[in-house]
N, C-alpha and C positions, 0 to 999 in steps of 0.2 A: 501829492503832498511833498514839498521839498524836504529833503533829509540831509542832515549834516553828519557825516561819518568821520571818525578818526581813522584815516587810511593807513593802516599798518599791516604789513605782511607778517606771517608767522616768524620768519627769520629776523625781521627788523625788531619785532616785539621781544624776541628772546635776547637780542643783543642789548637793547636799551634798558631792559629790566634787570640785566645781570648786575650784581653788586647790591644795590639798595633794595631791590625787589627780587623775590624768588623766581626761578625760571618756571615757565608754564608750557603745557602742551598745546597743540593747535586746537582752535575752537571747533566745536562740533556743529554749531548752528548760531544764527544771529536772529535778532527780532527787535520789535518795538514794544515797550511797556509803559503806558501812561506818559508818553512823550519822550522816554529815554530809549536810546538805541543801545542794545547790549549784545554781547557775545558770550555764549555758553561754552565753558570748558568742562573738562572731566569732573572737576570737583568744586567749581565755583562759577560765578558770573562776574563779568567786567562791564561797566558802563563805558561805552566808547564814543557816544555822541548824543545828539538830541534832535528833536523835530521842532518845527517852527511854532508848534502849539505851546511849547514850554516857555514860560515867562514869569516875571515877578518873583515871589517867594517860592522856592522849590525845595523839596526834601528827597534826598537820595533814598530809594526804596531799600528796605532791609533784605527782601527776597523778591524774586519774580514769581508772582502767583498766576498759575495757569487758569484758563477759563474753566469754570465749574469747581474750582478748588477753594477751600477756606485757607486763610493765612497759616493756621496751625498745622495744616496738612502738608505744607511745603517741605521737601527734603532738604538736607543741609547743602547738597551740591547745587541748589538753586539760590543760595545766599549770595548777595552782592558783596564782594570783598575788595573791589578795586575800582578806582576811577582811572581810566587809561590815559596814555599820553595825548595831550591836546584835545581831550574829550569835549570841553566847553570853550576852547580857545576862541577869543574874539566874540563871544556871545554877549551882546549888550542888552539883552532882554531880561536878564535875571538880576534881581536886586539883593537877594539873600539865598543862602544854601545851607541846609541842615544836613550834617554828615554823621553817619554811624561809625562803627569800628571798621574802617576801610583803609586801604592803601591809596595814597594820592600820588599819581605818577607825574613825570615831567610836564610842565606847562599845561596841566589839566584845566586850570582856570585862567590861563594867561590872557591879558588884554580884555578882561571882562570889566569894562570901564564903569559900569553902573552898579557893580557889586559892592554893597555897603556892609553886609554882615556875613560872616561865616560862623555858623552855630555848630558846636559839637554836641551831639545828642548822647549823653551818658559817658561815652569814652572819647578821649582825645586820640585821633588816629595815631597809631604807633609809627607809621612810615609815611612821611610827607616829603616829597622832593623839594629841594631848596627853591626851585624856580616854578613851583606849582601855581603860584599866584603872581607871577612876574607881569609887570605892566598894568596891574590893577590900580585903583585909586589909592593915593597916599593915605586917605582917611578910612581905608578898609579896616574893620574891627573884627577881632576873633573873640567869640563868646561861647560859654557853656550854657546849654538850654535844657529845661525840663518843663513840659507842658507849655503854658503861656508865659513863663518867667525865665529870664536869661540873666547871665552875669558876665562881667568883664573884669579881669584882674590887671591892674597897672603895677608892674614890678617896681618902677622907680619910686612911687609914693606908697607902695604896699597897700593899695586901696582896692577893695572889692565893690563894684557897682552892680546892684541888682535892679533890674527894670522889667517892664512888661505888665501883664494883667493877670490877676489870679493870685494864688498863694504858693508858698515854697514848701508844699507838703512833701515833696520828694527829696528835699535837701537834707542830707545827714552827713556825719563825719566820713562814713565809708564812701559815699558817693563823691564827696569832695576829693578824697584820695584817689579815686579812679580817674576823676577829671584832671587832677594834678594842677588845678588852678590855685596858686598861692601856697603850694606845698613843696618842700625840698625833697631830695631823693631819699632821705631818711624818714620821711613821713611827718616832718615837723611843719606846723602851720606858720606861715610868715605874715599873714594878713594882720595889719594894724588898724586899718580903718574900714568901716562898713557903711556904705551909703545905699539905702533902699529908696528907690525913686517913687514918686507919686504914681498910683495906679496899681501897685502891688497891694493885695488885700489881706494876706495872711502870712504868718511865719510858722513853719511846720515844727513838729516834734523834734527835739534835739538838733534843730537846723544848723546852729553854729556852736554846738557844744564842743568844748575842748580847744577852741581857738585861743591858744595860750598867749598870743600877743595882741589880741583885739582890745584896744583901749578907747576907740572913738566909734560911736554908732549913731547914725541918723535914721530915724523912723518917721515916715510921713503919717498924716492923719488918715490916709486911705487904708492903712493897716488896722483892721478891726479885730482880728483874731490872732492871738499868739499862743501857741501850744507849749506844753510842759517841756522844761529843760532846754529851751531854745538858746539860752546864753550861759548855761551851766559851765563853770570852769573858765570863765573869761575874766580878764582884769576889769573890763567895763562893768560887768555885773557886780564885782567886788566893790567898785567905786560907788555904784548906786546903793548898795547895802550900807555903806558908810553914811550916806546922806539920809536914808530912811530904810530900816530893815524890811518894811512892807513896800516892795518894789512894784509900782504901778506904771504901766505904759499904755496909753490910749484906752483907758477904762478896763485894762486887763491886769489882774494881779499875776505877775510872772514869777515872783519869788517871795518866800516867807522864811527862808532858811535861818535868818538871824533873829526872827521874832520869838518872843517868849511870853508866858503869862496869858492875860486876856487881850485878845486882838479884836479891834473893831474895823471891819471893812467899810470904807466911806460910801455913802450913797452916790450912785452914778456908775460904780463899777459894774460891768456886765458879765465878766468872765473870770473865773479863778482857775488858773492852769494847774495841771497835774505835774508832779515831779517824780524823780526816780531816786530820791534819797530819804533817809529817815530823819528829816529835819524837824519834824513837828513834835518830837517827844517832850519839848519844853513848853508846849502850848497847853493851857488849861481850858480855854474857851475861845470860840471865834463867833463874832456877831456878824451876820450876813444880811445886807439889805435886800429888799424886794427887787431892786434893779438888777441883781445878779441872776442871769437867766441860764448860765451854763457853769457847772462845776465839773471839771473833767473827772470822769469815773474810770474804774479799773478796766484796763485792757492792755494788750501787748503794744498797742500803738500810742497810747497816751499816758503815762503814769498817773496814778490816782492822787488827787489832792487830799491832804490830811491822812495819808495812809499810815498804818502801824501804830497809831495812838488810840488805844481802846478806851482811855479815860477822858478823851476829849468831849467837851460839850459844844453842840452847835446851837446857837441862838439865832432865831429868825422868824419870819412871818409864815403862817400856815398857807398852804396852797402855793408854795414857791419852791424854787430849786433847792433851797436850804433844807426844807422839811423832807423833800423827796430823797436828797442825798443822805440825810441822817437815817431815814428809814431803810434805805437800800443797804447801808453799811453798818447798821445797828449802833449808831452813836446816840447818846442821850440828846434829845431835842427839847429845847425850852422855847415855847412860842412867846413872841413879844408883841403879837398883834395878828390880825387877820388880813390877808391880802385879797382885795376884790378887783379882778381884772376888768379892763374896759369892755363893755358889751360889744361882742363881735370880734374882739382881738384874739382870735383862736390861737395864734402862734406866740402871743404874749410878748410882742416886740414893741408895744406902745404905739403902733401905727395901724390904722384900719385901712386895708387895701385888698387887692385881689388874692394875695397870698393866703389871707384868712379864709376866703371862700374855697380855695383849692384844698386847704388843710381840712376844712369841715367836710367837704365832699369825700375825701379819703377816709375821714373818721366814720362817716355814715356807711361807707363801703367796706368797713372793717380792715382798712389798709393802714391804719395808724393807731398806735397804742393809746388807749384812753388815759387821760390824766385829769385831775380835778380842775385845773385851771382852764382846760379846754372845755370841759362840760359846763363850767360856770359862765365862761365868755360866750359859748355857743347857744346857750338857752335864751335866745333873744326874746321869745314871747313869754318867758318866765312861767312855763307850765310844768317845770321840773322834768321835762323829757326833751332830749335832743333828737330831732328828726328832720325830715325833709322840709317841714314848714319853717324851721329855723334857717335852713339854707336859703329858702325863698326870701325870708325876711332880711337875711344878711345881704343878699344881692340888691334888695331894695335900698338898704342903708348905703351901700356903695354907690348906687346910682344917684341917690339924693345928695351924697357928699361930693 
């Protein structure tokens, strides 16, 4: 197997790393890990090259895991903390690289002509040589990434572009500060425009909270879930509240801070987000349609919708999220009708598909908490018992449909 090594002697390494990078002792051993050539030093590991099997989208390993080890068993001296001089120089096989909290030495990725994206995973590297990406494409983009979602900040327009697939569950104010994208040295957010690209499906809890200059937000229809506090403290949210105190985005109620008295959630809303402020003390009642399937409940990860108002009355249909929420948090519940779920629609999403069969199977195996709507939808043969015969009947329904 052809190997590409960054040919550096110990003396040369000590001289080139002086100044921008701390001095190191001679390496004790070298090896290959998942296509990466590395050198092991006394207290860390440096990636020095690559093998021909490495191509496409690559991710620099956090640590070198020895055979028979689990990742959590790796000692700190096996952590990868550096990309050495010219480690990937001239590599035209890679199209993107995801980096952790590592030092990036001189010409580490120089002349990587097909490199399109450099993703920072959690941390933007503290020490990056000025010529680390010399000779790469002029269209090379630097982005911050978590899971399947990444973002790019344009300093000139002060625009944050979020793209990828999945949700922004890991986005929070603290993580943005770690990434330093769109934040000044004093910790002030400079971002004025937010563009979420099609393909992103969710906006996580307090994802953009406290973005004090955020005035323009673009959210595509692909975003179906928006969690509590996502835009709290932003000028954009304040402008939406002026238009309508009941702020709804893509069938999600994302804010009710300015609401008072009796509030009616319109039919078609599917989710009511939790919040972290005592906004609802002015509410006397909230009428919730059967279309609402999720009302964020109390936990450290989601703030609870309608918290702190013990006199609040919840109006809604029986066997729905409204009734379950009222019962869980001891609010007065006033039924406005009975909800009858579609036969076989076990997850109550309005669509009959294989997900319902999977849920019913889990329900029969005692792997899913029983709820009235599931029991009603799953009793397909209407014998007042949910059992294996209903699962068989559901599969027949799916085959016929």
